[in-house]
C-alpha positions as CSV (number, residue, x, y, z in Angstrom):
1,M,76.5,26.2,29.7
2,N,76.1,24.4,33.1
3,S,78.8,24.2,35.8
4,T,80.1,20.8,34.7
5,E,80.7,22.0,31.1
6,L,82.3,25.2,32.4
7,Q,84.5,23.2,34.7
8,V,85.7,20.9,31.9
9,W,86.4,24.0,29.6
10,E,88.4,25.6,32.4
11,L,90.4,22.4,32.9
12,I,91.2,22.4,29.2
13,M,92.2,26.1,29.2
14,D,94.4,25.6,32.3
15,A,96.2,22.6,30.9
16,S,99.8,23.0,29.7
17,L,100.5,23.9,26.1
18,L,101.7,20.4,25.2
19,V,98.5,18.8,26.6
20,Q,96.4,21.4,24.8
21,G,98.2,20.6,21.6
22,V,97.5,16.9,22.1
23,M,93.8,17.7,22.7
24,L,93.7,19.9,19.5
25,L,95.3,17.1,17.5
26,L,92.7,14.6,18.8
27,V,89.9,17.0,18.0
28,L,91.1,17.4,14.4
29,A,91.6,13.7,14.0
30,S,88.0,13.1,15.2
31,I,86.6,15.7,12.8
32,T,88.5,14.4,9.8
33,S,87.6,10.8,10.7
34,W,83.9,11.7,10.8
35,M,84.2,13.3,7.4
36,V,85.8,10.1,6.0
37,I,83.1,8.0,7.7
38,F,80.2,10.0,6.1
39,R,81.9,10.0,2.7
40,R,82.8,6.3,2.7
41,R,79.3,5.4,3.9
42,Q,77.8,7.3,1.0
43,I,80.1,5.8,-1.6
44,L,79.8,2.2,-0.4
45,N,76.0,2.3,-0.1
46,R,75.8,3.8,-3.6
47,V,78.0,1.1,-5.1
48,E,76.0,-1.6,-3.4
49,K,72.7,-0.2,-4.7
50,S,74.2,0.2,-8.2
51,A,75.5,-3.4,-8.2
52,R,72.1,-4.7,-7.2
53,E,70.3,-2.7,-9.9
54,F,72.8,-3.7,-12.6
55,E,72.6,-7.4,-11.7
56,E,68.8,-7.3,-11.9
57,R,69.1,-5.8,-15.5
58,F,71.9,-8.2,-16.4
59,W,70.2,-11.4,-15.3
60,S,66.8,-10.3,-16.7
61,G,67.9,-11.4,-20.1
62,A,68.8,-8.0,-21.5
63,D,70.8,-7.9,-24.7
64,L,74.5,-7.6,-23.8
65,N,75.2,-5.2,-26.7
66,N,72.4,-2.8,-25.7
67,L,73.4,-3.1,-22.0
68,Y,77.0,-2.3,-23.0
69,D,76.0,0.7,-25.0
70,K,74.0,2.1,-22.0
71,V,76.9,1.5,-19.6
72,A,79.6,2.8,-21.9
73,G,77.6,6.0,-22.5
74,N,77.4,6.7,-18.8
75,R,81.1,7.6,-18.1
76,A,80.4,9.8,-15.1
77,G,78.3,7.3,-13.2
78,R,80.1,4.1,-14.2
79,E,81.5,2.4,-11.2
80,G,81.7,-0.9,-9.4
81,I,80.2,-3.8,-11.2
82,E,79.3,-1.7,-14.2
83,A,82.9,-0.8,-14.7
84,I,83.9,-4.4,-14.6
85,F,81.3,-5.4,-17.1
86,E,82.2,-2.5,-19.4
87,A,85.9,-3.4,-19.3
88,G,85.3,-7.1,-20.0
89,F,82.8,-6.6,-22.8
90,R,84.9,-3.9,-24.5
91,E,87.9,-6.1,-24.6
92,F,85.8,-9.1,-25.8
93,A,84.3,-7.0,-28.6
94,R,87.7,-5.7,-29.6
95,L,89.2,-9.2,-29.8
96,R,86.1,-10.5,-31.6
97,E,86.9,-8.2,-34.5
98,E,90.0,-10.1,-35.1
99,R,89.3,-13.2,-37.2
100,H,90.2,-16.9,-36.3
101,L,91.0,-16.3,-32.7
102,H,90.6,-19.2,-30.3
103,P,87.6,-18.9,-27.9
104,D,90.0,-19.2,-25.0
105,T,91.9,-16.2,-26.3
106,L,88.8,-14.1,-26.4
107,T,87.8,-15.2,-22.9
108,N,91.2,-14.7,-21.3
109,G,91.5,-11.2,-22.8
110,A,88.1,-10.3,-21.3
111,Q,89.1,-11.8,-17.9
112,R,92.4,-9.8,-17.8
113,A,90.5,-6.6,-18.5
114,M,88.0,-7.4,-15.8
115,R,90.7,-8.2,-13.3
116,V,92.3,-4.9,-13.9
117,A,89.0,-3.1,-13.5
118,L,88.2,-5.1,-10.4
119,T,91.6,-4.1,-8.8
120,R,91.0,-0.5,-9.7
121,E,87.5,-0.5,-8.2
122,M,88.7,-2.1,-5.0
123,E,91.5,0.4,-4.6
124,R,88.9,3.2,-4.9
125,L,86.6,1.6,-2.4
126,E,89.4,1.1,0.1
127,T,90.5,4.7,-0.1
128,H,90.9,6.3,3.4
129,L,90.1,3.1,5.3
130,S,93.7,3.0,6.4
131,Y,93.2,6.5,7.9
132,L,90.3,5.3,10.0
133,A,92.5,2.3,11.2
134,T,95.3,4.7,12.1
135,V,93.0,7.0,14.0
136,G,91.5,4.1,15.8
137,S,94.8,2.6,16.8
138,V,96.9,5.7,17.5
139,S,94.4,8.1,19.2
140,P,94.2,6.3,22.6
141,Y,98.0,6.4,22.8
142,V,98.2,10.0,21.9
143,G,95.6,10.8,24.5
144,L,97.5,8.7,27.0
145,F,100.7,10.6,26.3
146,G,98.9,13.8,27.1
147,T,97.5,12.3,30.3
148,V,101.0,11.1,31.4
149,W,102.5,14.5,30.7
150,G,99.8,16.3,32.6
151,I,100.1,14.0,35.6
152,M,103.9,14.5,35.6
153,N,103.3,18.3,35.7
154,S,100.9,17.9,38.6
155,F,103.3,15.9,40.7
156,R,106.2,18.2,39.7
157,G,104.1,21.1,41.2
158,L,104.2,19.3,44.6
159,A,108.0,19.5,44.8
160,G,108.0,22.6,46.8
161,A,105.0,21.8,48.9
162,H,105.5,20.9,52.6
163,Q,102.3,18.8,52.7
164,A,100.7,17.2,49.7
165,T,96.9,16.9,49.6
166,I,94.6,15.4,47.1
167,A,93.1,18.8,46.5
168,M,96.5,20.0,45.2
169,V,96.8,17.3,42.5
170,A,93.2,16.7,41.6
171,P,92.8,19.6,39.1
172,G,96.0,18.6,37.3
173,I,95.0,15.0,37.1
174,S,91.5,15.9,35.9
175,E,92.8,18.0,33.1
176,A,95.2,15.3,32.1
177,L,92.5,12.6,32.0
178,I,90.5,14.7,29.6
179,A,93.2,14.0,27.0
180,T,92.6,10.2,27.4
181,A,88.8,10.8,27.1
182,M,89.4,12.7,23.8
183,G,91.6,9.9,22.5
184,L,88.9,7.4,23.1
185,F,86.3,9.7,21.7
186,A,88.3,9.9,18.4
187,A,89.2,6.2,18.4
188,I,86.0,4.4,19.1
189,P,83.9,5.7,16.1
190,A,86.9,5.2,13.8
191,V,87.4,1.6,14.8
192,I,83.7,0.8,14.5
193,A,83.5,2.4,11.1
194,F,86.7,0.7,9.9
195,N,85.3,-2.7,10.9
196,K,82.0,-2.0,9.3
197,F,83.4,-0.6,6.0
198,S,86.0,-3.4,5.7
199,T,83.3,-6.0,6.0
200,Q,81.2,-4.1,3.4
201,V,84.2,-3.8,1.0
202,D,85.0,-7.5,1.4
203,R,81.4,-8.4,0.6
204,L,81.5,-6.2,-2.5
205,E,84.8,-7.7,-3.6
206,M,83.3,-11.2,-3.4
207,R,80.2,-10.0,-5.3
208,F,82.3,-8.4,-8.0
209,D,84.5,-11.5,-8.3
210,N,81.5,-13.8,-8.6
211,F,80.1,-11.6,-11.3
212,K,83.4,-11.6,-13.2
213,E,83.6,-15.4,-13.2
214,E,79.9,-15.8,-14.3
215,F,80.3,-13.2,-17.0
216,A,83.5,-14.8,-18.2
217,A,81.6,-18.1,-18.6
218,I,78.9,-16.3,-20.6
219,L,81.5,-14.7,-22.9
220,H,83.2,-18.1,-23.3
221,R,80.0,-19.7,-24.5
222,Q,79.5,-16.8,-27.0
223,A,83.1,-17.2,-28.2
224,R,82.6,-20.9,-28.9
225,R,79.4,-20.2,-30.8
226,L,81.2,-17.6,-32.9
227,A,84.0,-20.1,-33.6
228,E,81.5,-22.8,-34.7
229,K,79.8,-20.4,-37.1
230,S,83.1,-19.4,-38.7
């Protein structure tokens, strides 16, 4: 440990209990936000990859019944666009068993099921993003509070001094400014990750919604053919 690191550590240890508490809170916020960042990144990348692979199978002309059987049999790994497809086709197949239903009734039922699945998937993808937004917006103010408190203590210590010098207040101001630095250290990655993940989630939502509409059109054509045969 060099002299600079030792000096910073000494400033932290010499800070008041309140300022140390603020620093500890910011460290915990930073650690938890990084845990959320790594977890969200893993989930969103996996969902994007899964959506890309499923769409390739879907638009390759695969039989919908066979595709549904494969998706429905994979309960543990079913997520994202696969969950939307499974919900829509399951409802369509259920309504198809009932005779003499209008094609619009079949399609509307499948669309409702897919909307519910889409909402559920978006809620899952947006989990903990609000936490990143909170850390990004609040951490600088928490650090600033610790800084202001530390500076107040530094100047309060000059009350009994006959002659104030910069050397007397510099250590106190330095330890107080560390709280601001910690607040920024916690906030900046959280803000960057929140903006990136929000854009990624919006892109996935648009992709899911486009698939839902296209799949509904395919189901509507199937429903009309079934009505013509009957």
